[in-house]
DSSP file (Angstrom, degrees, kcal/mol; ACC not computed):
  #  RESIDUE AA STRUCTURE BP1 BP2  ACC     N-H-->O    O-->H-N    N-H-->O    O-->H-N    TCO  KAPPA ALPHA  PHI   PSI    X-CA   Y-CA   Z-CA
    1    1 A M              0   0    0      0, 0.0     2,-0.2     0, 0.0    91,-0.2   0.000 360.0 360.0 360.0-141.1  225.4   66.3  113.4
    2    2 A G        -     0   0    0     89,-0.1    57,-2.0    55,-0.0     2,-0.4  -0.689 360.0 -73.9-151.5-162.2  222.8   69.0  113.0
    3    3 A T  E     -AB  58  90A   0     87,-1.1    87,-3.1    55,-0.2     2,-0.5  -0.920  32.8-142.8-115.5 139.1  221.4   72.4  113.8
    4    4 A V  E     -AB  57  89A   0     53,-3.4    53,-2.7    -2,-0.4     2,-0.6  -0.889   8.5-153.0-104.0 130.6  219.6   73.2  117.0
    5    5 A A  E     -AB  56  88A   0     83,-3.5    83,-2.0    -2,-0.5     2,-0.5  -0.903  14.2-170.5-101.5 122.7  216.6   75.6  116.8
    6    6 A I  E     -AB  55  87A   0     49,-2.9    49,-2.8    -2,-0.6     2,-0.6  -0.955  10.6-154.3-117.0 129.3  216.1   77.5  120.1
    7    7 A I  E     -AB  54  86A   0     79,-2.7    78,-2.9    -2,-0.5    79,-1.2  -0.922  15.5-168.0-105.9 122.4  213.0   79.6  120.7
    8    8 A Y  E     -AB  53  84A   0     45,-2.7    45,-2.3    -2,-0.6     2,-0.6  -0.793  14.9-147.0-106.3 147.2  213.5   82.4  123.2
    9    9 A R  E     -AB  52  83A   0     74,-2.8    74,-1.9    -2,-0.3     2,-0.6  -0.970  15.5-164.0-109.9 119.5  210.9   84.6  124.9
   10   10 A V  E     -AB  51  82A   0     41,-3.1    41,-2.4    -2,-0.6    72,-0.2  -0.914   2.3-160.7-106.6 124.4  212.2   88.2  125.5
   11   11 A M  E     - B   0  81A   0     70,-2.9    69,-2.8    -2,-0.6    70,-1.6  -0.885  11.3-138.4-105.2 128.7  210.2   90.2  128.0
   12   12 A P  E     - B   0  79A   0      0, 0.0    67,-0.2     0, 0.0     3,-0.1  -0.362  26.5-107.5 -79.0 165.9  210.5   94.0  128.0
   13   13 A D  S    S-     0   0    0     65,-2.4     2,-0.3     1,-0.1    66,-0.1   0.785  87.3 -39.2 -62.3 -28.7  210.8   96.1  131.2
   14   14 A G  S >  S-     0   0    0     64,-0.3     3,-1.3    35,-0.1    35,-0.2  -0.982  72.9 -69.0-176.9-173.8  207.2   97.5  130.7
   15   15 A V  T 3  S+     0   0    0     -2,-0.3     4,-0.1     1,-0.2    -1,-0.0   0.738 118.7  66.8 -70.3 -21.0  204.6   98.7  128.2
   16   16 A E  T 3  S+     0   0    0      2,-0.1     2,-0.3     3,-0.0    -1,-0.2   0.600  77.5 101.8 -77.1  -9.6  206.5  101.9  127.5
   17   17 A V  S <  S-     0   0    0     -3,-1.3     2,-0.9    61,-0.1     3,-0.1  -0.617  77.1-127.7 -77.8 131.0  209.4   99.9  125.8
   18   18 A D     >  -     0   0    0     -2,-0.3     4,-2.1     1,-0.2     5,-0.1  -0.699  21.7-166.9 -75.7 105.3  209.3  100.0  122.0
   19   19 A V  H  > S+     0   0    0     -2,-0.9     4,-2.2     1,-0.2    -1,-0.2   0.808  84.9  57.2 -72.7 -27.0  209.4   96.3  121.1
   20   20 A T  H  > S+     0   0    0      2,-0.2     4,-1.5     1,-0.2    -1,-0.2   0.924 109.9  44.5 -66.3 -42.8  210.2   96.9  117.4
   21   21 A E  H  > S+     0   0    0      2,-0.2     4,-2.1     1,-0.2    -2,-0.2   0.893 111.4  54.8 -63.6 -40.6  213.2   99.0  118.4
   22   22 A L  H  X S+     0   0    0     -4,-2.1     4,-2.4     1,-0.2    -2,-0.2   0.895 104.3  54.7 -61.7 -41.0  214.1   96.2  120.9
   23   23 A M  H  X S+     0   0    0     -4,-2.2     4,-1.9     1,-0.2    -1,-0.2   0.894 107.0  50.3 -61.0 -40.7  214.0   93.7  118.1
   24   24 A N  H  X S+     0   0    0     -4,-1.5     4,-1.1     2,-0.2    -1,-0.2   0.905 110.0  49.5 -63.5 -41.9  216.5   95.8  116.1
   25   25 A K  H  X S+     0   0    0     -4,-2.1     4,-0.9     1,-0.2     3,-0.4   0.896 108.2  54.7 -64.6 -39.9  218.9   96.0  119.0
   26   26 A I  H >X S+     0   0    0     -4,-2.4     4,-1.1     1,-0.2     3,-1.0   0.919 103.0  56.3 -55.6 -47.5  218.6   92.1  119.5
   27   27 A E  H 3< S+     0   0    0     -4,-1.9     3,-0.2     1,-0.3    -1,-0.2   0.825 104.8  53.4 -56.7 -35.8  219.6   91.5  115.9
   28   28 A K  H 3< S+     0   0    0     -4,-1.1    -1,-0.3    -3,-0.4    -2,-0.2   0.743 109.7  45.7 -74.3 -22.4  222.8   93.5  116.5
   29   29 A V  H << S+     0   0    0     -3,-1.0    -1,-0.2    -4,-0.9    -2,-0.2   0.567  80.3 112.1-100.7  -8.0  224.0   91.6  119.5
   30   30 A I  S  < S-     0   0    0     -4,-1.1     6,-0.1    -3,-0.2    39,-0.1  -0.482  77.4-108.5 -63.5 125.6  223.4   88.0  118.3
   31   31 A P    >   -     0   0    0      0, 0.0     3,-1.9     0, 0.0    -1,-0.1  -0.208  21.7-118.2 -55.0 148.0  226.8   86.3  117.9
   32   32 A K  T 3  S+     0   0    0      1,-0.3    -2,-0.1    -3,-0.1    -3,-0.0   0.718 111.6  66.4 -61.3 -23.9  227.8   85.6  114.3
   33   33 A E  T 3  S+     0   0    0     24,-0.0    25,-0.6     2,-0.0     2,-0.3   0.632  98.7  64.4 -73.1 -15.3  227.8   81.8  114.9
   34   34 A A  E <  S-C   57   0A   0     -3,-1.9     2,-0.4    23,-0.1    23,-0.2  -0.776  70.9-150.6-109.4 154.6  224.0   82.0  115.4
   35   35 A K  E     -C   56   0A   0     21,-2.2    21,-3.2    -2,-0.3     2,-0.6  -0.983  12.7-136.7-127.7 122.8  221.3   82.9  112.9
   36   36 A I  E     -C   55   0A   0     -2,-0.4    19,-0.3    19,-0.2     3,-0.1  -0.670  19.5-176.5 -74.9 118.7  218.0   84.5  113.8
   37   37 A Q  E     -     0   0A   0     17,-2.9     2,-0.3    -2,-0.6    -1,-0.2   0.752  62.9 -24.4 -89.6 -25.1  215.4   82.6  111.7
   38   38 A G  E     -C   54   0A   0     16,-1.3    16,-3.1    -3,-0.1    -1,-0.3  -0.921  49.2-154.2-179.6 153.9  212.5   84.8  112.8
   39   39 A M  E     +C   53   0A   0     -2,-0.3     2,-0.3    14,-0.2    14,-0.2  -0.991  14.4 178.3-137.3 145.5  211.0   87.1  115.4
   40   40 A M  E     -C   52   0A   0     12,-2.4    12,-3.0    -2,-0.3     2,-0.5  -0.983  26.0-125.7-142.0 156.0  207.5   87.9  116.3
   41   41 A I  E     -C   51   0A   0     -2,-0.3     2,-0.4    10,-0.2    10,-0.2  -0.865  26.7-170.6-102.8 132.0  205.7   90.1  118.8
   42   42 A K  E     -C   50   0A   0      8,-3.0     8,-3.3    -2,-0.5     2,-0.2  -0.983  23.9-121.6-126.2 129.5  203.1   88.4  121.0
   43   43 A D  E     +C   49   0A   0     -2,-0.4     6,-0.2     6,-0.2     3,-0.1  -0.490  31.0 175.2 -66.4 135.6  200.6   90.1  123.3
   44   44 A V  E     -     0   0A   0      4,-3.1     2,-0.3     1,-0.2    -1,-0.2   0.816  50.8 -52.6-103.2 -71.5  201.0   88.8  126.9
   45   45 A A  E >  S+C   48   0A   0      3,-0.6     3,-2.4     0, 0.0    -1,-0.2  -0.938 106.7  14.7-170.1 147.2  198.7   90.8  129.2
   46   46 A Y  T 3  S-     0   0    0      1,-0.3   -31,-0.1    -2,-0.3     3,-0.1   0.815 130.9 -49.9  55.5  35.6  197.8   94.4  130.1
   47   47 A G  T 3  S+     0   0    0      1,-0.3     2,-0.3   -33,-0.0    -1,-0.3   0.337 103.7 133.9  85.6  -7.0  199.5   95.9  127.1
   48   48 A I  E <   - C   0  45A   0     -3,-2.4    -4,-3.1   -35,-0.0    -3,-0.6  -0.598  37.6-162.0 -79.5 136.0  202.8   94.0  127.6
   49   49 A K  E     - C   0  43A   0     -2,-0.3     2,-0.3    -6,-0.2    -6,-0.2  -0.955   2.9-154.5-117.8 138.8  204.2   92.4  124.5
   50   50 A A  E     - C   0  42A   0     -8,-3.3    -8,-3.0    -2,-0.4     2,-0.5  -0.761  14.0-131.7-105.3 155.6  206.8   89.7  124.4
   51   51 A I  E     -AC  10  41A   0    -41,-2.4   -41,-3.1    -2,-0.3     2,-0.5  -0.942  14.9-158.4-104.2 123.3  209.2   89.0  121.5
   52   52 A L  E     -AC   9  40A   0    -12,-3.0   -12,-2.4    -2,-0.5     2,-0.4  -0.927  16.4-174.2-101.2 127.5  209.4   85.3  120.4
   53   53 A M  E     -AC   8  39A   0    -45,-2.3   -45,-2.7    -2,-0.5     2,-0.6  -0.980  17.4-154.7-130.3 125.6  212.7   84.7  118.6
   54   54 A R  E     -AC   7  38A   0    -16,-3.1   -17,-2.9    -2,-0.4   -16,-1.3  -0.900  17.6-175.4-103.1 127.3  213.9   81.5  116.8
   55   55 A V  E     -AC   6  36A   0    -49,-2.8   -49,-2.9    -2,-0.6     2,-0.5  -0.972  14.8-146.8-123.9 133.4  217.6   81.2  116.6
   56   56 A L  E     -AC   5  35A   0    -21,-3.2   -21,-2.2    -2,-0.4     2,-0.4  -0.883  19.0-179.2-102.2 130.5  219.5   78.4  114.7
   57   57 A V  E     -AC   4  34A   0    -53,-2.7   -53,-3.4    -2,-0.5     2,-0.4  -0.993  30.5-121.6-127.6 132.6  222.8   77.3  116.2
   58   58 A N  E >   -A    3   0A   0    -25,-0.6     3,-2.0    -2,-0.4     4,-0.5  -0.622  20.6-140.4 -72.1 125.8  225.1   74.6  114.8
   59   59 A D  T 3  S+     0   0    0    -57,-2.0     3,-0.2    -2,-0.4    -1,-0.1   0.603  97.2  66.5 -70.7  -9.0  225.4   72.0  117.5
   60   60 A K  T 3  S+     0   0    0    -58,-0.3    -1,-0.3     1,-0.2     3,-0.1   0.675  84.0  74.2 -79.2 -17.8  229.2   71.6  116.7
   61   61 A V  S <  S-     0   0    0     -3,-2.0    -1,-0.2     1,-0.2    -2,-0.2   0.861 107.7-107.8 -64.3 -35.0  229.9   75.1  117.9
   62   62 A G    >   -     0   0    0     -4,-0.5     3,-0.8    -3,-0.2    -1,-0.2  -0.505  24.1 -76.4 126.8 167.6  229.5   74.1  121.5
   63   63 A G  T 3  S+     0   0    0      1,-0.2     4,-0.5    -2,-0.2    -1,-0.1   0.602 110.9  70.4 -77.9 -11.3  227.1   74.3  124.5
   64   64 A G  T 3> S+     0   0    0      1,-0.2     4,-2.1    -3,-0.1    -1,-0.2   0.663  76.3  80.4 -83.0 -14.3  228.0   77.9  125.5
   65   65 A L  H <> S+     0   0    0     -3,-0.8     4,-2.6     1,-0.2     5,-0.2   0.899  90.2  50.7 -63.0 -44.9  226.4   79.7  122.6
   66   66 A P  H  > S+     0   0    0      0, 0.0     4,-2.0     0, 0.0    -1,-0.2   0.894 112.1  48.4 -61.2 -36.8  222.9   79.6  123.9
   67   67 A D  H  > S+     0   0    0     -4,-0.5     4,-2.4     2,-0.2    -2,-0.2   0.891 110.5  51.9 -65.5 -40.3  224.1   81.0  127.3
   68   68 A L  H  X S+     0   0    0     -4,-2.1     4,-2.8     2,-0.2     5,-0.2   0.913 107.8  51.6 -63.9 -42.5  226.0   83.7  125.5
   69   69 A I  H  X S+     0   0    0     -4,-2.6     4,-2.7     1,-0.2     5,-0.3   0.943 110.7  48.1 -59.6 -47.8  222.9   84.7  123.5
   70   70 A E  H  X S+     0   0    0     -4,-2.0     4,-2.3     1,-0.2    -1,-0.2   0.896 113.4  48.9 -60.3 -41.2  220.9   85.0  126.7
   71   71 A Q  H  X S+     0   0    0     -4,-2.4     4,-1.2     2,-0.2    -2,-0.2   0.947 113.1  45.2 -63.1 -49.6  223.7   87.1  128.3
   72   72 A K  H  < S+     0   0    0     -4,-2.8     3,-0.4     2,-0.2     4,-0.4   0.919 117.3  43.5 -61.4 -47.3  224.0   89.5  125.4
   73   73 A V  H >< S+     0   0    0     -4,-2.7     3,-1.5     1,-0.2    -1,-0.2   0.900 110.5  57.2 -65.5 -41.5  220.2   90.0  124.9
   74   74 A G  H 3< S+     0   0    0     -4,-2.3    -1,-0.2    -5,-0.3    -2,-0.2   0.750 100.4  58.3 -60.3 -26.2  219.8   90.3  128.7
   75   75 A E  T 3< S+     0   0    0     -4,-1.2    -1,-0.3    -3,-0.4    -2,-0.2   0.600  80.2 107.9 -82.6 -12.1  222.2   93.2  128.8
   76   76 A I  S X  S-     0   0    0     -3,-1.5     3,-2.1    -4,-0.4     2,-0.1  -0.482  81.3-110.3 -69.5 129.3  220.2   95.3  126.4
   77   77 A P  T 3  S+     0   0    0      0, 0.0     3,-0.1     0, 0.0    -1,-0.1  -0.377 105.7  31.8 -57.4 133.7  218.5   98.3  128.1
   78   78 A G  T 3  S+     0   0    0      1,-0.3   -65,-2.4    -4,-0.1     2,-0.6   0.242  88.8 117.0 100.5 -10.1  214.7   97.6  128.2
   79   79 A V  E <   +B   12   0A   0     -3,-2.1    -1,-0.3   -67,-0.2     3,-0.1  -0.816  36.0 179.0 -92.4 117.4  215.0   93.8  128.4
   80   80 A A  E     -     0   0A   0    -69,-2.8     2,-0.3    -2,-0.6    -1,-0.2   0.873  66.6 -15.6 -81.6 -39.4  213.5   92.5  131.6
   81   81 A S  E     -B   11   0A   0    -70,-1.6   -70,-2.9    -8,-0.0     2,-0.4  -0.990  48.3-155.5-160.9 157.3  214.2   88.8  130.9
   82   82 A I  E     +B   10   0A   0     -2,-0.3     2,-0.4   -72,-0.2   -72,-0.2  -0.992  18.8 178.5-140.0 134.9  215.1   86.3  128.3
   83   83 A E  E     -B    9   0A   0    -74,-1.9   -74,-2.8    -2,-0.4     2,-0.7  -0.999  30.6-129.3-141.4 134.3  214.2   82.6  128.5
   84   84 A A  E     +B    8   0A   0     -2,-0.4   -76,-0.3   -76,-0.2     3,-0.1  -0.763  30.3 174.8 -79.3 118.3  214.8   79.7  126.2
   85   85 A I  E     +     0   0A   0    -78,-2.9     2,-0.3    -2,-0.7   -77,-0.2   0.572  60.5  16.0-105.4 -15.2  211.3   78.1  126.0
   86   86 A E  E     -B    7   0A   0    -79,-1.2   -79,-2.7     2,-0.0     2,-0.4  -0.966  55.9-174.8-160.3 143.8  211.9   75.4  123.5
   87   87 A Q  E     +B    6   0A   0     -2,-0.3     2,-0.3   -81,-0.2   -81,-0.2  -1.000  13.8 159.3-138.4 139.5  214.8   73.6  121.8
   88   88 A S  E     -B    5   0A   0    -83,-2.0   -83,-3.5    -2,-0.4     2,-0.3  -0.990  39.2-109.3-159.0 154.5  214.9   71.0  119.0
   89   89 A L  E     -B    4   0A   0     -2,-0.3     2,-0.3   -85,-0.2   -85,-0.2  -0.623  36.8-163.6 -83.0 142.2  217.2   69.5  116.4
   90   90 A T  E     -B    3   0A   0    -87,-3.1   -87,-1.1    -2,-0.3     2,-0.3  -0.765  23.8 -99.5-119.4 167.5  216.4   70.5  112.8
   91   91 A Q              0   0    0     -2,-0.3   -89,-0.1   -89,-0.1   -87,-0.0  -0.684 360.0 360.0 -85.5 140.9  217.5   69.1  109.5
   92   92 A D              0   0    0     -2,-0.3    -1,-0.1   -91,-0.2   -90,-0.0   0.469 360.0 360.0 -71.0 360.0  220.3   70.8  107.6
């Protein structure tokens, strides 16, 4: 099979949230079966910044891993929401 690349958009609670610190916290809660390929900060509106995160998951691991990632990241203080905005198969 292959690897699934998932792009998540993580929204902070507000403009007062330090998104760089939030990125560090996200890295610590991602399950070991997944690999963060990259993260970037994107301006949304009115000073709010979103985090776009690309995560690689082996499709043999099972369908529950993307949900677990959303759950773990969503539990971090300062995170308002996390949403998978794109999924695609990649070459190994």
